matplotlib code that plots the C-alpha trace (Angstrom):
import matplotlib.pyplot as plt

x = [64.1, 65.5, 62.9, 60.0, 61.4, 61.6, 58.0, 56.9, 58.8, 57.3, 53.8, 54.3, 55.6, 52.6, 50.1, 51.8, 51.8, 48.1, 47.0, 48.9, 47.4, 43.9, 44.4, 45.5, 42.5, 40.2, 41.7, 41.1, 37.5, 36.9, 38.4, 36.3, 33.1, 33.9, 34.5, 31.1, 29.4, 31.0, 29.9, 26.3, 26.1, 27.0, 23.6, 22.6, 24.7, 27.4, 29.7, 31.1, 33.2, 32.4, 30.5, 27.5, 25.4, 22.8, 20.4, 17.7, 14.4, 15.8, 17.0, 20.7, 21.9, 24.8, 24.5, 24.6, 21.9, 19.8, 19.6, 18.7, 16.0, 14.4, 14.3, 12.6, 10.0, 8.9, 5.5, 6.7, 8.8, 6.1, 4.3, 0.7, -1.2, -3.3, -6.9, -5.9, -3.1, -3.7, -2.2, -4.6, -7.8, -7.1, -8.2, -11.8, -11.7, -14.3, -13.5, -14.5, -12.2, -9.2, -9.9, -10.3, -7.6, -5.2, -6.9, -7.1, -3.8, -5.1, -5.2, -8.4, -9.5, -9.9, -12.5, -15.5, -18.3, -19.0, -22.2, -20.1, -17.6, -20.5, -22.1, -18.8, -18.2, -21.8, -21.0, -17.4, -16.4, -19.8, -19.2, -19.4, -22.0, -23.1, -26.6, -26.7, -28.3, -28.6, -26.5, -25.5, -23.9, -23.9, -22.1, -20.1, -22.9, -25.4, -23.0, -22.5, -26.3, -27.1, -24.3, -25.5, -29.1, -28.3, -25.5, -26.1, -29.8, -29.3, -30.7, -28.2, -28.9, -28.4, -25.3, -21.7, -22.0, -25.3, -23.7, -20.8, -23.1, -24.9, -21.8, -19.9, -16.3, -13.7, -9.9, -7.7, -6.2, -9.6, -11.3, -13.1, -14.7, -18.0, -17.0, -17.4, -14.4, -14.8, -12.9, -12.8, -11.8, -12.5, -9.0, -10.3, -9.6, -13.0, -14.4, -17.2, -17.3, -17.4, -16.6, -17.3, -16.4, -16.6, -13.6, -12.5, -9.2, -5.5, -6.1, -8.2, -11.7, -14.2, -15.9, -17.3, -14.5, -14.9, -11.9, -12.6, -16.0, -16.5, -13.1, -10.8, -8.2, -5.7, -5.9, -2.2, -2.1, -0.7, -4.0, -6.3, -4.1, -4.2, -7.9, -8.9, -11.1, -11.8, -13.8, -17.4, -19.3, -23.0, -24.8]
y = [-34.5, -32.6, -34.3, -33.1, -29.5, -29.7, -30.8, -28.0, -25.4, -26.5, -26.4, -22.8, -21.8, -23.3, -21.6, -18.2, -18.5, -19.5, -16.7, -14.1, -15.5, -15.4, -11.8, -10.8, -12.5, -10.9, -7.5, -8.0, -9.0, -6.0, -3.6, -5.0, -4.8, -1.2, -0.3, -1.8, 0.1, 3.4, 2.9, 1.9, 5.1, 7.3, 7.6, 3.9, 3.3, 0.8, 1.6, -1.0, -1.0, 1.2, 3.7, 1.3, 1.8, -0.2, 2.0, 0.3, 0.4, 1.1, -0.8, -1.4, 1.2, 3.6, 7.3, 8.0, 5.4, 6.6, 10.1, 8.7, 6.4, 9.3, 11.4, 8.6, 8.1, 11.7, 12.3, 15.5, 13.6, 11.1, 12.2, 11.3, 10.9, 13.8, 13.6, 14.8, 12.3, 10.0, 7.0, 7.7, 8.1, 5.2, 2.9, 4.1, 4.4, 2.5, 0.3, 3.0, 5.5, 3.2, 2.2, 5.7, 7.1, 5.0, 5.9, 9.6, 9.8, 11.6, 10.7, 8.9, 11.7, 14.0, 11.7, 12.8, 12.5, 8.8, 9.2, 10.4, 7.5, 5.0, 6.4, 6.3, 2.7, 1.8, 2.9, 2.0, 0.2, 0.7, 0.7, 3.9, 4.2, 7.4, 8.4, 5.6, 6.4, 2.9, 0.7, -1.3, 1.6, 5.4, 8.4, 11.1, 13.8, 11.1, 10.1, 13.6, 14.2, 11.1, 11.9, 15.5, 14.3, 11.6, 13.3, 17.0, 17.0, 19.2, 18.8, 19.3, 19.6, 16.5, 17.3, 18.3, 21.5, 22.5, 21.7, 23.9, 26.8, 26.8, 26.4, 29.3, 29.3, 28.2, 28.7, 25.7, 26.3, 26.9, 23.6, 21.9, 18.5, 18.4, 21.0, 20.0, 19.7, 20.2, 18.9, 19.1, 15.6, 15.6, 16.8, 19.8, 23.4, 24.1, 25.5, 23.0, 20.9, 17.2, 15.6, 16.3, 14.8, 15.6, 16.9, 15.1, 16.1, 16.1, 16.9, 13.7, 13.6, 10.8, 10.4, 7.9, 7.4, 5.9, 3.6, 2.3, 3.3, 5.0, 5.6, 8.1, 10.1, 12.9, 16.3, 16.3, 13.2, 13.7, 12.9, 15.1, 18.1, 19.6, 18.9, 20.5, 23.6, 24.6, 24.0, 24.9, 25.2, 24.6, 26.6]
z = [124.0, 121.0, 118.8, 121.0, 120.9, 117.1, 116.8, 119.1, 117.1, 113.8, 115.4, 116.5, 113.1, 111.3, 113.7, 113.2, 109.4, 109.1, 111.4, 109.4, 106.1, 107.6, 108.6, 105.1, 103.7, 106.2, 105.4, 101.7, 102.3, 104.5, 102.0, 99.2, 101.2, 102.3, 98.6, 97.6, 100.4, 99.3, 95.8, 96.8, 98.9, 95.9, 94.2, 94.0, 90.8, 90.0, 87.1, 84.9, 81.7, 78.7, 80.8, 81.2, 84.3, 86.2, 88.1, 90.3, 88.5, 85.0, 82.0, 81.2, 78.8, 78.2, 78.7, 75.0, 74.1, 77.0, 75.6, 72.1, 73.5, 75.4, 72.2, 70.3, 72.9, 73.0, 71.4, 69.7, 67.2, 66.2, 63.0, 62.8, 59.5, 58.5, 57.4, 53.9, 53.5, 50.5, 52.3, 55.2, 53.1, 50.8, 53.6, 53.2, 49.4, 47.3, 44.4, 41.9, 43.5, 43.4, 39.8, 38.5, 40.6, 38.5, 35.2, 35.8, 37.7, 40.9, 44.6, 45.6, 48.0, 45.0, 43.4, 45.4, 42.8, 43.2, 41.0, 38.1, 38.5, 38.7, 35.5, 33.6, 34.8, 33.7, 30.1, 30.1, 26.8, 25.1, 21.4, 19.3, 16.5, 14.8, 16.0, 18.6, 22.0, 23.6, 25.9, 22.8, 21.0, 21.1, 19.8, 21.6, 22.0, 23.1, 25.8, 27.1, 26.9, 29.0, 31.5, 32.1, 32.4, 34.9, 37.0, 36.7, 36.0, 33.0, 29.5, 26.6, 22.9, 20.8, 18.7, 19.6, 17.7, 19.5, 22.8, 21.9, 21.0, 24.4, 26.5, 28.1, 26.9, 29.4, 29.1, 29.1, 32.5, 34.1, 33.2, 36.0, 36.5, 34.5, 31.8, 28.2, 25.9, 22.1, 19.1, 15.4, 14.1, 10.4, 9.4, 7.5, 8.5, 9.9, 13.1, 13.1, 16.3, 15.5, 18.8, 22.5, 25.9, 29.6, 31.4, 34.6, 36.2, 35.4, 31.7, 31.4, 29.8, 29.2, 25.9, 23.4, 20.9, 17.5, 18.1, 21.6, 22.6, 26.0, 27.5, 29.2, 27.1, 27.7, 26.2, 25.7, 23.5, 20.0, 18.4, 20.6, 21.2, 17.7, 17.4, 20.7, 20.1, 23.7, 26.8, 27.7, 30.9, 31.3, 34.0]

ax = plt.figure().add_subplot(projection="3d")
ax.plot(x, y, z, "-o")
ax.set_aspect("equal")
plt.show()
Protein backbone atom coordinates (compact mmCIF):
# COMPACT_ATOMS: atom_id res chain seq x y z
CA UNK A 1 0.00 0.00 0.00
CA UNK A 2 2.76 2.46 0.89
CA UNK A 3 4.63 1.42 -2.24
CA UNK A 4 1.66 2.27 -4.48
CA UNK A 5 1.27 5.69 -2.81
CA UNK A 6 4.93 6.38 -3.42
CA UNK A 7 4.67 5.54 -7.12
CA UNK A 8 1.57 7.75 -7.47
CA UNK A 9 3.32 10.69 -5.77
CA UNK A 10 6.38 10.38 -8.04
CA UNK A 11 4.11 10.36 -11.11
CA UNK A 12 2.34 13.56 -10.04
CA UNK A 13 5.66 15.28 -9.39
CA UNK A 14 7.00 14.33 -12.80
CA UNK A 15 3.84 15.56 -14.57
CA UNK A 16 3.88 18.89 -12.76
CA UNK A 17 7.57 19.49 -13.53
CA UNK A 18 7.23 18.68 -17.27
CA UNK A 19 4.19 20.96 -17.65
CA UNK A 20 6.00 23.86 -15.98
CA UNK A 21 9.06 23.36 -18.24
CA UNK A 22 6.81 23.23 -21.32
CA UNK A 23 5.15 26.51 -20.29
CA UNK A 24 8.53 28.20 -19.89
CA UNK A 25 9.62 27.00 -23.29
CA UNK A 26 6.35 28.10 -24.86
CA UNK A 27 6.65 31.48 -23.20
CA UNK A 28 10.15 31.96 -24.61
CA UNK A 29 9.02 30.98 -28.11
CA UNK A 30 6.11 33.37 -27.95
CA UNK A 31 8.30 36.23 -26.73
CA UNK A 32 10.83 35.66 -29.53
CA UNK A 33 8.11 35.46 -32.20
CA UNK A 34 6.52 38.67 -30.92
CA UNK A 35 9.93 40.36 -30.98
CA UNK A 36 10.42 39.33 -34.60
CA UNK A 37 6.95 40.59 -35.51
CA UNK A 38 7.63 43.96 -33.88
CA UNK A 39 10.89 44.33 -35.80
CA UNK A 40 9.31 43.29 -39.07
CA UNK A 41 6.61 45.92 -38.64
CA UNK A 42 9.15 48.71 -38.12
CA UNK A 43 9.90 49.59 -41.76
CA UNK A 44 10.68 46.07 -43.08
CA UNK A 45 14.33 46.12 -41.82
CA UNK A 46 16.22 43.76 -39.60
CA UNK A 47 19.32 45.13 -37.89
CA UNK A 48 22.37 43.04 -37.19
CA UNK A 49 25.83 43.74 -35.81
CA UNK A 50 28.00 46.64 -37.05
CA UNK A 51 25.00 48.60 -38.25
CA UNK A 52 24.50 46.35 -41.28
CA UNK A 53 20.97 46.22 -42.64
CA UNK A 54 19.03 43.92 -44.91
CA UNK A 55 16.21 45.67 -46.73
CA UNK A 56 13.90 43.68 -48.99
CA UNK A 57 14.79 44.32 -52.62
CA UNK A 58 18.27 45.76 -51.89
CA UNK A 59 21.82 44.50 -51.51
CA UNK A 60 23.52 43.96 -48.17
CA UNK A 61 25.49 47.06 -47.28
CA UNK A 62 26.27 49.37 -44.39
CA UNK A 63 24.93 52.91 -44.14
CA UNK A 64 28.29 54.46 -44.83
CA UNK A 65 29.09 52.24 -47.80
CA UNK A 66 25.62 52.78 -49.19
CA UNK A 67 26.15 56.53 -49.40
CA UNK A 68 29.54 56.02 -51.08
CA UNK A 69 28.10 53.60 -53.60
CA UNK A 70 25.33 55.99 -54.50
CA UNK A 71 27.84 58.76 -55.07
CA UNK A 72 29.91 56.61 -57.41
CA UNK A 73 26.89 55.62 -59.45
CA UNK A 74 25.77 59.16 -60.16
CA UNK A 75 26.47 60.23 -63.73
CA UNK A 76 27.57 63.69 -62.61
CA UNK A 77 30.87 62.34 -61.26
CA UNK A 78 31.80 60.29 -64.35
CA UNK A 79 34.17 62.20 -66.64
CA UNK A 80 33.76 61.51 -70.35
CA UNK A 81 36.55 61.93 -72.91
CA UNK A 82 36.34 65.14 -74.87
CA UNK A 83 36.65 65.29 -78.64
CA UNK A 84 39.91 67.27 -78.33
CA UNK A 85 41.45 64.83 -75.88
CA UNK A 86 44.68 63.30 -77.35
CA UNK A 87 43.92 59.94 -75.76
CA UNK A 88 40.50 59.97 -77.45
CA UNK A 89 41.73 61.01 -80.92
CA UNK A 90 44.72 58.69 -80.99
CA UNK A 91 42.32 55.83 -81.72
CA UNK A 92 41.63 57.30 -85.17
CA UNK A 93 45.18 58.48 -85.87
CA UNK A 94 47.01 57.27 -88.97
CA UNK A 95 50.45 55.68 -89.00
CA UNK A 96 51.99 58.95 -90.26
CA UNK A 97 50.36 60.95 -87.46
CA UNK A 98 51.63 58.54 -84.83
CA UNK A 99 55.15 58.48 -86.30
CA UNK A 100 55.55 62.24 -86.69
CA UNK A 101 53.80 62.96 -83.42
CA UNK A 102 56.85 61.36 -81.78
CA UNK A 103 59.40 63.01 -84.07
CA UNK A 104 57.91 66.50 -83.76
CA UNK A 105 56.80 66.14 -80.14
CA UNK A 106 53.15 67.21 -80.49
CA UNK A 107 49.80 65.44 -79.95
CA UNK A 108 48.48 63.56 -82.98
CA UNK A 109 45.41 65.80 -83.35
CA UNK A 110 47.67 68.76 -84.13
CA UNK A 111 49.05 67.01 -87.20
CA UNK A 112 46.21 67.68 -89.62
CA UNK A 113 48.18 68.15 -92.86
CA UNK A 114 48.46 64.50 -93.87
CA UNK A 115 49.68 65.49 -97.35
CA UNK A 116 52.66 67.28 -95.82
CA UNK A 117 53.49 64.30 -93.62
CA UNK A 118 53.22 61.97 -96.59
CA UNK A 119 55.57 64.14 -98.67
CA UNK A 120 58.12 64.28 -95.85
CA UNK A 121 57.90 60.53 -95.43
CA UNK A 122 58.39 60.04 -99.18
CA UNK A 123 61.68 61.93 -99.13
CA UNK A 124 62.76 60.86 -95.64
CA UNK A 125 66.44 59.90 -95.53
CA UNK A 126 67.17 60.93 -99.15
CA UNK A 127 70.86 61.77 -99.42
CA UNK A 128 72.11 65.32 -99.76
CA UNK A 129 74.10 66.40 -102.78
CA UNK A 130 74.76 69.96 -103.93
CA UNK A 131 72.66 70.77 -106.98
CA UNK A 132 70.69 67.50 -106.77
CA UNK A 133 66.99 67.50 -107.63
CA UNK A 134 66.14 63.79 -107.86
CA UNK A 135 64.93 61.04 -105.54
CA UNK A 136 68.49 59.72 -105.37
CA UNK A 137 69.93 62.93 -103.93
CA UNK A 138 68.98 66.61 -103.61
CA UNK A 139 70.03 69.77 -101.82
CA UNK A 140 68.14 71.86 -99.27
CA UNK A 141 66.58 74.44 -101.60
CA UNK A 142 65.55 71.75 -104.09
CA UNK A 143 63.72 69.95 -101.29
CA UNK A 144 61.82 73.08 -100.19
CA UNK A 145 61.07 73.90 -103.83
CA UNK A 146 59.59 70.43 -104.47
CA UNK A 147 57.66 70.43 -101.17
CA UNK A 148 56.07 73.84 -101.87
CA UNK A 149 55.20 72.82 -105.41
CA UNK A 150 53.53 69.54 -104.42
CA UNK A 151 51.88 70.56 -101.11
CA UNK A 152 51.21 74.31 -101.35
CA UNK A 153 50.97 74.61 -105.14
CA UNK A 154 53.54 77.40 -105.01
CA UNK A 155 56.63 77.91 -107.17
CA UNK A 156 59.77 78.92 -105.30
CA UNK A 157 63.07 80.18 -106.75
CA UNK A 158 65.85 77.60 -106.96
CA UNK A 159 68.40 78.73 -104.36
CA UNK A 160 68.11 79.33 -100.60
CA UNK A 161 69.18 82.97 -101.00
CA UNK A 162 66.54 83.59 -103.67
CA UNK A 163 63.86 82.00 -101.51
CA UNK A 164 64.91 84.26 -98.64
CA UNK A 165 64.62 87.31 -100.88
CA UNK A 166 61.00 86.60 -101.91
CA UNK A 167 59.76 85.58 -98.45
CA UNK A 168 58.10 87.95 -95.98
CA UNK A 169 60.04 88.15 -92.72
CA UNK A 170 58.45 86.34 -89.74
CA UNK A 171 59.51 86.79 -86.12
CA UNK A 172 60.68 83.70 -84.25
CA UNK A 173 57.62 83.46 -81.99
CA UNK A 174 55.24 83.86 -84.96
CA UNK A 175 56.43 80.92 -87.03
CA UNK A 176 53.69 78.65 -88.40
CA UNK A 177 53.66 75.31 -90.15
CA UNK A 178 54.77 75.84 -93.75
CA UNK A 179 56.99 78.87 -93.11
CA UNK A 180 60.55 78.79 -94.40
CA UNK A 181 63.49 78.94 -91.99
CA UNK A 182 66.85 80.28 -93.18
CA UNK A 183 70.42 79.70 -91.98
CA UNK A 184 73.98 80.75 -92.67
CA UNK A 185 76.14 77.64 -92.27
CA UNK A 186 79.56 78.51 -93.75
CA UNK A 187 80.99 79.76 -90.46
CA UNK A 188 81.85 83.18 -91.84
CA UNK A 189 80.30 86.41 -90.65
CA UNK A 190 78.05 86.90 -93.60
CA UNK A 191 74.39 87.63 -94.14
CA UNK A 192 74.25 85.27 -97.08
CA UNK A 193 71.73 82.46 -96.74
CA UNK A 194 73.26 79.05 -97.38
CA UNK A 195 70.62 76.69 -95.99
CA UNK A 196 66.80 76.53 -95.89
CA UNK A 197 64.14 74.28 -94.39
CA UNK A 198 60.39 74.19 -93.75
CA UNK A 199 59.03 74.90 -90.26
CA UNK A 200 56.67 72.33 -88.77
CA UNK A 201 55.67 72.77 -85.12
CA UNK A 202 57.29 72.86 -81.68
CA UNK A 203 60.51 74.49 -82.99
CA UNK A 204 61.00 71.57 -85.38
CA UNK A 205 61.78 71.96 -89.10
CA UNK A 206 62.30 69.51 -91.96
CA UNK A 207 65.23 69.96 -94.35
CA UNK A 208 67.80 68.21 -96.47
CA UNK A 209 70.90 68.22 -94.27
CA UNK A 210 74.41 67.57 -95.53
CA UNK A 211 74.99 65.07 -92.72
CA UNK A 212 71.84 62.93 -92.73
CA UNK A 213 69.80 63.86 -95.79
CA UNK A 214 66.11 64.71 -95.40
CA UNK A 215 65.39 64.80 -91.68
CA UNK A 216 63.76 66.78 -88.85
CA UNK A 217 65.85 69.03 -86.60
CA UNK A 218 65.23 71.50 -83.77
CA UNK A 219 65.88 75.24 -84.01
CA UNK A 220 67.20 75.18 -80.44
CA UNK A 221 69.94 72.64 -81.17
CA UNK A 222 73.45 73.94 -80.47
CA UNK A 223 74.41 73.60 -84.11
CA UNK A 224 71.41 75.37 -85.62
CA UNK A 225 70.62 78.07 -83.08
CA UNK A 226 73.61 80.35 -83.78
CA UNK A 227 73.22 79.85 -87.53
CA UNK A 228 69.52 80.76 -87.67
CA UNK A 229 68.84 83.92 -89.65
CA UNK A 230 65.06 84.12 -89.43
CA UNK A 231 61.81 82.83 -90.83
CA UNK A 232 59.98 83.71 -94.03
CA UNK A 233 56.38 83.32 -95.20
CA UNK A 234 55.34 82.80 -98.80
CA UNK A 235 51.95 84.23 -99.82
